[in-house]
C-alpha positions as CSV (number, residue, x, y, z in Angstrom):
1,M,0.0,0.0,0.0
2,N,1.3,3.5,-0.9
3,T,-0.6,6.1,1.0
4,V,0.9,9.3,2.5
5,A,-0.7,12.1,4.6
6,L,1.4,15.1,5.6
7,V,0.7,18.4,7.3
8,G,3.3,21.2,6.9
9,R,4.1,24.6,5.5
10,I,4.8,25.4,1.9
11,V,8.5,26.3,1.5
12,K,8.4,28.5,-1.7
13,E,5.9,30.4,-3.7
14,I,3.7,28.3,-6.0
15,E,4.7,28.4,-9.7
16,L,2.3,26.9,-12.2
17,R,3.9,25.5,-15.3
18,N,2.0,24.7,-18.5
19,I,3.6,21.8,-20.2
20,G,1.4,21.6,-23.3
21,E,-1.8,19.9,-24.4
22,D,-3.8,21.8,-21.6
23,R,-1.6,20.1,-18.9
24,C,-0.2,22.0,-15.9
25,V,2.0,21.1,-13.0
26,T,3.4,22.6,-9.8
27,N,6.5,21.3,-7.9
28,N,7.2,22.5,-4.4
29,V,8.4,21.4,-1.0
30,L,6.5,20.9,2.3
31,A,8.3,21.5,5.6
32,V,6.9,19.0,8.0
33,R,7.7,19.7,11.7
34,K,9.6,17.1,13.7
35,P,9.2,16.7,17.4
36,F,11.2,19.3,19.5
37,K,14.8,18.4,20.3
38,K,16.0,18.2,23.9
39,D,17.4,21.7,23.7
40,G,13.9,23.0,22.8
41,S,14.7,23.9,19.2
42,S,12.5,22.7,16.3
43,D,13.5,20.8,13.2
44,A,11.7,19.8,10.0
45,D,11.8,17.3,7.2
46,F,11.5,18.8,3.7
47,I,9.4,16.7,1.4
48,P,9.1,17.5,-2.3
49,F,5.6,17.3,-3.8
50,V,4.0,17.6,-7.2
51,T,0.4,18.5,-8.2
52,W,-1.1,18.1,-11.7
53,G,-4.1,19.6,-13.5
54,K,-6.9,21.1,-11.6
55,K,-5.2,20.5,-8.3
56,A,-2.1,22.4,-9.6
57,E,-4.4,25.3,-10.6
58,I,-6.0,25.4,-7.1
59,M,-2.5,25.4,-5.5
60,E,-1.4,28.3,-7.6
61,K,-4.6,30.3,-6.9
62,Y,-5.1,29.7,-3.2
63,C,-1.7,28.7,-1.7
64,G,1.4,30.6,-1.0
65,K,4.8,30.4,0.8
66,G,4.3,29.7,4.5
67,D,0.7,28.5,4.3
68,L,-0.1,25.4,6.5
69,I,-1.7,22.7,4.4
70,A,-2.5,19.0,4.6
71,L,-1.7,16.8,1.7
72,N,-2.9,13.3,0.9
73,G,-1.4,11.2,-1.8
74,K,1.3,8.7,-2.6
75,M,5.1,8.6,-2.9
76,Q,6.6,8.1,-6.3
77,S,10.2,7.8,-7.6
78,R,11.5,8.7,-11.0
79,K,14.8,9.4,-12.8
80,Y,15.8,11.8,-15.5
81,Q,18.9,12.8,-17.5
82,T,20.6,16.2,-17.0
83,H,22.1,18.2,-19.8
84,E,25.4,16.8,-18.7
85,N,24.1,13.3,-19.3
86,E,24.0,12.5,-15.5
87,T,21.2,10.4,-14.2
88,K,19.3,12.0,-11.3
89,F,16.8,10.1,-9.0
90,V,13.9,11.9,-7.3
91,V,11.5,10.7,-4.6
92,E,8.4,13.0,-4.2
93,M,4.8,13.0,-3.1
94,L,2.2,12.9,-5.8
95,V,-0.7,14.9,-4.3
96,E,-4.2,13.5,-4.6
97,D,-6.0,15.7,-2.1
98,I,-5.4,19.2,-0.5
99,E,-6.8,20.6,2.7
100,F,-6.2,24.3,3.6
101,I,-5.5,24.7,7.3
102,Q,-4.0,28.2,7.8
103,R,-2.7,31.1,5.7
104,K,0.6,32.5,6.6
105,V,0.2,35.3,9.2
106,K,1.3,38.6,7.6
107,K,3.4,40.7,10.0
């Protein structure tokens, strides 16, 4: 079974990319808080995620850097060739559902 549910903050501004044939995608990173360390400081895991189609459009329209969201989906791995002919491997979350929890507080 491949099911993932994460709650965290969006690391960078959402950028919608149109990739032809009425397809669009967003790639971003979710900062997921870890339990506090013994010294009281906090830490986070940074999980890459991707949204496609209508979900990508919703992310671009309603989400921004620092917003707290919940994502449901699955993990996927893929590989690609760089311009230098180097093989890169990526593990990322493929988002199937988005829940908006809290907008970033403007100071």
